[in-house]
N, C-alpha and C positions, 0 to 999 in steps of 0.2 A: 504494500499501498504509500501511496505515496504521502510523503512529509515533507508542511511546511518549514521553512529554516528561519530563524530570527539570528541576528546577527550583531550581538551584542560589543561594539570595539570602539575603542577611542580613536584608532586610526582610521578615517573618512577613505581616504585612498587604497589602503588594503579593504576595505569592506566593502567598497565597488568592483572593488576587483573579482573577491570572493563571491560578491552576489551571479556577477557574469557568468563564470562559470558553473555555479549552481544553477542558471537559466539551463543550461547544455545538458543540463543531468537528466533523464528521464524518472528515477528515484523519488524527485525532489519538487515543489510544486509552487516555485516561488519563496519569494524573501523578504525580508523588512529587516531595515537597519536601525539601531536604536542606538544612545550617546551612553547609559549610564543605569545602574542597576534599579535605579527608581521606579524608571518606564520600562525597564523588563517587567517588576510586578507588578505594574501594572497594566503590560498586556496580556501577562499570564493569566489578571483574572479579569480579562476581556470577557463576554458572551456576545460573538459575532458572527453570522454565515461567516463568511469569508474566513473565518479562524475553526470551523470547522476540521480539518485536516489535523492528524499527529503534526506535532512539532519536534524541532530536533534544535539545539541551541550549539551557538559558534559564542564563544565567548573569553574574553581578554583576558589573561591572569592578570593583569595589572591593576584592574577593578577589585581583585579581591586582596582585603586589608585584614588579614587574619585576626591582627592585635582589636578591629573594632567589634564585639559583641553584634552591633546591630546588623553589619553586613555579614556576619554569621549566621545569625538568623534568617536573614534575606533567603542567601544562598540556599540553605537547604531547605527550606520549603519548597524552592524551586525548582530544586537537585530531585525533589519526591517525584516532580509531576511532569519532569518532561528528560530527555536523555540530554548531554552536556558533548560539546568536545573544546577542549580549554586551549586557547591559544598561546603559548609561552615566551614569554616577551626577555629570554635570558637572565630572571632575575638570578638571587642566589643560589644553593641547596639550599636551605633554611625555607625558602619560600614553594621550591620545589618538592619537599618532603611535608608541607601543609595541603599542598593541595592533593597527595597521596593521600595521608592522614586523612582528608573529610573524605574519600572516597570517590574524586574523579577518576573514572579510568581510561579516557581516551585523552591524553597529553602528547599535544605535537610541536617543534620549533613553526613559527611563522617563515623561515626560509626553505618550504622541503618545496616538490616538487608537484605541480598541478596533480598527476596522477596519485600520489600518496595523500597531499590534500583531499581529494575526494575520497579517498579508502578510507582514512580518518574519520569523513562522518558520514561514510556510509555503517561502517564500525559502531559509533555511536547509535545513529538509529535504531541498529538492533540491538542494541543494550550491550556491546563488547569488549573488548578490554585490547587498547591499542597503544602502543609507543610508537614515535617514530624514531628513525636510528640515532640519529642523536639524542634523543628524549630516552632512550632504553640504554645508552653509553653511560647519560647523569644518572641514571637509577640504579643500574650495576654499581657507578662507584659510590652512590650515595648509605646503597646500605655497608658499604667499610666503614662510613660517617657518621652511622648512627649515635655514637659518643659522643662526637663532637658537638653535633646535633643539638643536644640533648643539654649538654653545659652550655651552649648558646643561649640556646630558650632560658635557661634557669636564670643566667648571669641578665636577661632581657629583663626579669623578672625584678630586678634584685634594686632598694632604693639607690638612691645616690650616695648617703650615707657608708654604708654597704661597700660599693664601690671607690667611695673614696676613701675607705681602708683597703681595699688592695691594692689597691694604686699603691700608695704608704707601703705597704706592706714590699713591695715589687721595689723598692725604691730604699729597701732596708729600715724605714722607722720603725725606730721602737715601740709597743701600745703604750707608751707610760708619755714617749713624744706626741704621738697622735691623740690621747686623750685630751692631753696640752689644747692640742688646736683646735679638737669639737668644742670643747667645754664639758667632756665626761670623765669619767671616774677610769681611773687602766683597766681596773674590772669588769665596766661596761666592755671596753674595749676588746677586751680578754675574750668575754661573753660571746659578741659578735665575730671575731675569728672563730671560735669552736662551732656555730652556729651555721658560717662559711664553709667549714672542712667536714660538716654533714651534711650540707645540701649537695657538695662537688664530689663526695666519698672520696676524699682523700684525708691523707695520714700527717701531714705536716705542714709548717708555711710553703716547706718549697713546693707541695703540691698546690695550691695557692696560688703560687709566682706560675708557676708550669698553665695551670688555668687562665688567668689573667690574661697570659701571654696570647697565648691560641685561641681564647675567645677574640683574640683582636679588641679587648678592653682598654689596653695604657696606649693601643694605638692610635685609639680613639682617644683617650686623654692627649698624647701630645699633638693630636691635630688641632684637638678644640679644648684646652686645657682651660676658660672658664666657664663652661660644665660643669666643671669638678673645684669650684671653688670653695676655699674654705667656709666661709658666709654663708653658705647654702646648706650647710649641714651641722653649724651652728646649734639651732634650735631644734632640730627636727630629724625622724632617723626614718622619715614614712616617705620621702619624694623620689620621683622615680625620674628619671630621665631615658 
């Protein structure tokens, strides 16, 4: 049975090219281009005779902010009602991990051939699993980086207070020095150090230093030192960056 294609993409020219390609395929009955998730949610809720055909969605991965609970809720509702082919924009491995973790089973790079693009859309239409060769390689590499990705996710959830402590540990600052800087007791800092070691499942400060460099936190500090201003840590331990 024919399916109508909804292209939810921020790249207009690419979307138009996809539309022209869809018009040539007998298994699809036209297409519609939209620009954002709210419009997509509205379309999926429409009750209109011209939308009686089953739908298949082509979705720009750049629209998926997995840190935004509203976005997650919206896409899960849509995902439960329509098969989806994701266009991956070469975001980092964490974004690809989130796509797979949220159950997206057809993911392709934008830079594939027309034949492979149509094959991917057909696989989505048939509710099958498909990764293009580029994404398959990334997924294979991803499997070997799962521990690193988990550590990055933990790091992203930390407060600026804890991140500041990690940065200062890398700079060989003592608990007493850090305590004086943030206006808390040495015992409080040692408690945070212990908590961080438990969160990252490491046994000592050397392990925390390794995690700080592995997750690129220290690189981020060197690029944006003002975000780690001790004044931001002085009064609170629950501000995130």
